[in-house]
N, C-alpha and C positions, 0 to 999 in steps of 0.2 A: 866476757861480761864481768864487770867489777862487782864487788860485794854489795855496793849500794844499789846497783841496778837489779841484782838478784833478789835483794830484799824487797824492792818495789814490785818486782814481778810476782814474788811469793805473796805479797800483801794483796795485789790485784786478783790473784787466783783465789785467795781465801774469801775476798769480798764477793767475787762472782759466785763461788760455791755457796756462800751464805744467802745471797739473793735467790739462787736457784732452789735452795732448800725452802726458803720462805714462800716462794711461788708454789712449790710442791705441797706445802702445808695448806695453803689457801685452797688449791684445787681439791685436795683430799677432803677438806672441810665441807666443800660444796656437795659432797656425796653422802653426808651423814644424816640429812633430814629430807632432802628432795625426793628420794625414792619412796618415802612414806607419805609425805604430804601430797604428792601427785595423785594418790589413789582416791582420796575422799571425794572430790568432785566427780569422779568417773564411776562411783559405785552404782548408780542407777543403770548406766550402760552395761557395766560388767554383770550385774544381776540379770538383766534382760537377755544378754548374750549367753550366759552360762547357766541360767535358771537357778540362781542362788537365792536362798531364803534370807531374811533380814539377819537372822542369827549367824548364818554362814558368812554374810558380808561383814558383820561386826568383827568376826574373827580376823579379818584381814588387818585391822588396826591393832588387835590384841596380840597377834603373833610377834611382831617386833618388840613390843614392850616386855613380853614374857621372855623372849630371847635375851634382851638386855639384862633382865633379872637373873636368869639361870646361867648365862655364859660369861658374864662379866668377871666372876672370880678366876676364870681360867686364863684370862688375857695376860696377866703379869707373869704367870708361869710359862706361857709360850714365849714371852719376850725374853725371859731369862735363858730359855733353852736355845732360841734361834736368833735373838736380837730384835729390837723393836722395829728397825727399818724393814727387815725381811718379813716379819709378821704383818706389818701394815701393807706391804706389797702383795702378799698372798691373799690378804683380806679383800683387796681390790679385785683379784681374780674371782673370789667367791661372789662378790657383789655383781660382777659382770655376768657370771653364770645365772644369778638370780634375775637380772634384767632380761636375759635371753629366754629363760624358762617361763617367766611369769605371764607373758602374753600368748603363749601357745594355746591351742584350741582344746583346752580341757581344764576343769576345775582342779584336778590333781596337780597340774603344772603351775597353776596360779598359786596354790598354797605352798607347793614345794619351792617355787621361786621366792616366795615371801619369806620362807624359812632361811634360805640362803642369804637373802638380803639382811634379815634380822641378825643372823649370825655374824656376818661381816661387820655390820655397824656396831654391834655389841663390843667387839674387840677394839674397833677404832675409837669408840667413846672412851674406853679406859686408857688406851695408850697415848692418845694425842696430847692430853695435858702433861703427861710424864715426859714425852718427847720434847715438848716446848720448854719444859723446865730444864732439861738437859742441854738442848741446843741453843736456847735463847735466854740464858740466865740473866744477861745484862739488859735485855729488852722484854722482860717477862710480861709486864702489864700490856704493853703495846701489841705484842705478838698474840697474847691470849685474847685481847680485844678484837684483833683482826680475824682470828680463828672463829670466834663466836659470831661475829657479824657475817662472815662468809657462810657459815653453816645456816644461820637463820634467814639471811637474805635469799639464799637459794631455796630454802623451804617455802618462803612466801611466794617467790616467783613460780615455783612448781605448782603450788595450789592455785595460783592465779591463771597460769597459762595452760593447764591441763585441758580445759574445755575448748579454748581456741585452737589448740593443736589438734584436738580430736575432730572438731566441727569446721572451723574456718579453714584450717589447712588440709582438712579431709583425711587425716591420718587414722581416724577411728580411735577407740580406747586402747587398742593394742599398740598402734603406732605412737600414741601419746605417751604410753608407759615406756616404750622402747627408746624414745627420744632422749631420756635422761641418762642413758648409757653413754652418751657422748661425753658427759662430765667424768664418768668412770674411766673411759679410755684415755682421756687427757691426763687425769690424775695418775694412771698407771704409767704412762710414758714419762711423765715428769718425775715419778717416784722411783722408777727402776734404777737409775744411777746411784741412789742413796744406799742401796744394798751393799755397795762396795765398801761403805764406811761403817757397816753394822758392827755392834759390839755385843758379844755374848757376856751376860752378867752371871757370875758364878752363883750357885745356890748356896746362900749363906745360912748359918745356923739360925734357929728360931729366935734366939736372943737378939739378933740384929735386924732381920727383915721378915721373919716368918709371920704366919697368919695369927698365931695365938696371942702375941703381945698386942697386935693391932686391935683385935676384937675385945681386948681387956682395957683399952684406953678410953677414958671418958671423952677426951677431946676428939678422938676418931668417931665416936658415936654421935657427938654433937654435930660434926661435919656431915655425917651420914644422915642424921635426922633432918638437918637443914636441906640437904639434897633431896631427900624423899618428900618432904612437905612441899617444896617448891615444884616438884614434878606433879604431885597430887593436885596442886592448885592449877598449874598450867593446863594439864590434860582435861581437868574438869571444865575449865573455862573454854578451851578450844572446842570441846564437844557440845556444851550446852548454851554458850552465849548466844549463838544465832537463834536457837529455839526460844530462849528467854525474850529476846528482842522481838521476835515475831508474835509472841503472846501479848506483847504490849502495843501491838498495832503496826509494827514495821513490816514492810513487804519483804519478800525473800531476797530480792536483789540488794536492797538497802542493808539488810542484816548481813549479807555476804560482804559488803563494803566495810561494815563495822568490824567484822572479823579481820579483814585485811588491815584496817586501821589499828586494831589491837596488836597484830603482829608487827606492823611497820613501826609503831611507836617504840618498840623495844630496841630497834637497831642502833640509833646513836648512843644509847646508854650501854649497850653491850661492848662498845669500844671505850667509852669514857670511864665506866666504873672500874674495869681492871687496871687502867692507868692510875686512877685515884687510889685504888686499894693497895697497889704496890708501894706507893709513896707514904702511906699512913702507918703510924706505929701500930695501931689496931684498927679494925674495920667496924667497930660498934656503931658509929654514927651512920654508916652506910646501911647496916642492918636495920637500925631504927627507921631510917627513911624508907626502906623497903616495906616495912610493916605499915607505916602511915599511908603509903601509896596504895598498897593492896587493900587495906581496911577501908580507905575512903572510896576506892573504886567499887568495892563490894556493897557498901552502904548506898552508894549512888544508884545501884541496880534495883534498889527497893522502890525508887520513885518512878512515877509514870511518865514524867516529862521527857521529851525527846532530847532536850538540851542536856539533861542529866545523863542520858544514855551515851551521848557522844563524849562527854567529859569522863564518864566511868570507863569507857573503852580505852581512852588515852591513859588514864591513871593506872588501870590494870596492866596495860601494855608496858608502861614505863616500870611499874613494880615488878613485872615478870622479867624484864630485862635486867634490872638490878639483881633479882634473886638468882637467875641462872648464871650471870657473870660472877657473882660472889661465890656460888657453889663451885664453879670451875677454878677460881682463884684459890679457894681454901685447900684444894688438892695440892697446890704448889707452895702456898705460903705456910702451911702447917707441917710440912715435911722437909727433911734435910737433903734428900737426894732423889734422883729420878725414879728409881725402882720402888722406893717407899711411896712416892706420889702415885705410881701405878697401882700399888697395893691398896692405898686409901681410895683411889678412884674406883677400883674394882668393888671394894666393900660398899662404898656409898651408892654407886650406880646399881649394884645388884639389889640392895634394899629399896633404893629410890624408885626404880622403875616397877618393882613389885607393888609398892604402895600406889604408884601412879595408875597401875592397871585397875585398882579398886576405886579410884576417884570418880570416873563417870558413872559407873553403876550405882555407887552409894548416893551420888547427887540425884540421879534419876529415881532411885527407890524412895528417897525422902519426898520428892515431888509427887510421886504416885500415891503415897499414903497420906499426904497432907493436902493435896490438890492446890498447892500454892508454892511460891518461891521463897517465902520467909525462912522456912526450915533448911532447905538446901543452901541458901546464902548464909544462914547462920553457921552451917557446917564449914563453909569456906572462911568465915570470920574466925571461927575457932582454930582452923588450920593456920590462919595468919598469925594468931597468938603463939601457936607452937613454933612457927617460923621465927618469930622474934625471940622466944625463949632459947631455942637451940642455936640461933644465929649469934646471940650475944656471947654464948660459950665458945662457939667456933671462931669468933672474931678476936679472941684474946691473942696477944702477942706471945705465943708459945709454939713449940714444936712437939709433935707426937714422939714420945720417948721410946 
């Protein structure tokens, strides 16, 4: 074989390896929300089967958020010790264990399995943006967009198909939850070969990559606050939007479709926004558009008209798509290398999901004490202002030093 043929063969192998890695990223992404969103529609069946109180059922959605907050800071340390590829592979094993445990015939296994699932996803949330920065540096926007679309499309499908799987297919709530393990097994099989190429990153002095300089960086805090506020807004809306709509006269089924519309409206922009953000000198215009979309959608929720409700759901969905995509891109655009991106991702997601855990209770508390939607929606409008303020700082064309 001559040198030219060997070069073409090597190029073909590199292209095939790149495609295989990209497919692995997509399948891993499908596991990062579906195991959580699949639970919500099944809660009444789970409660009846395991005799859970409303408070205990509420913990099922709180556990993953708390796991994200508590465990995110450890993900980058594990990656330095074992390599990102290996840690991601082992996280899929944790996720599979959670899938197996969760439907067993005991509340103990339900909660234990949820802890395993939350732990696995917490690690993946942090490392995936860093891995994309390292492996797809020349296609950063497109690959980040593909990643976020795959993650959120699977989330929407899981919430929509949970009941049909349980009732129409006759799987029951246990079989419906177990069904999503198929995605985990597929991701594991696709990801296992990547461990051969893992890189262990040395533990560098604090002056280079350590925690202390990051926590002292204003830019890092602006990215972190942006991530936290967008999480606060999203989880407040995903929890209370159906209740708000029903209070305005919508039936339960229509309110459910409105929630689907809210989630579905995000998807195109979760691909478009990262591609745009990568090409822009700074992302301030995108941050301002995010604020306008969120603010207009929240104000629309104050009106009684059904047409305003449809429009608000679409605007809020697009705004949420903008916000989440920008948060993910800031991890990569504001850092110089993959492990710094992992550190920033860990810091931002730890704080972000802790703040998100307080969003739905705070919204509900304001509704309880005021007996109306004006004050809770005012809280979301204030949060949108915080999103704008922190986002304009995070969007500056600078690196974390």
